[in-house]
Steps between C-alpha positions, in 0.01 A plus 500: 500500500290784637263528783178299500162680476329424828139502374567311186705221662275460811180474294665248266592288803142522625354410161742208462420377852122514444529314168715221657267480799198456273682237288601312811142492638368391158774236486360356821179419315672292229525126572856473362648351818423229743220550753758547778685769298174687435416489874848633578455778245174603668657476844785728409251766400320449821807607701398856407301642794132487425534301176260212428511315166258608226339792691482836312569700816808290563618540150470879530667493842795306343515754221534780764777302674682467162448869429650602831793256469575601137479868587749469779726280287494753220557793738795324663656397169474853353638651822792256507577551130474878498694550830785289378562689179825692511472871410 
């Protein structure tokens, strides 16, 4: 297996993270669980600094947090993979 392309892999991590984040926020709007479970779902999102439930600014702030986290994860993964390949 060859080296990973930094730009391609990192941007795929960011895209995947943003898709999952959006689906998780939308999932919090569906009444598929008990009232307590829905409250817990909302509270877990509110552990993000500055996040309040169903606020556009908070949603965008959460997207920025996910972007930063996914970018660092992708960067670290590519670095670990590429630096451990034997020449």
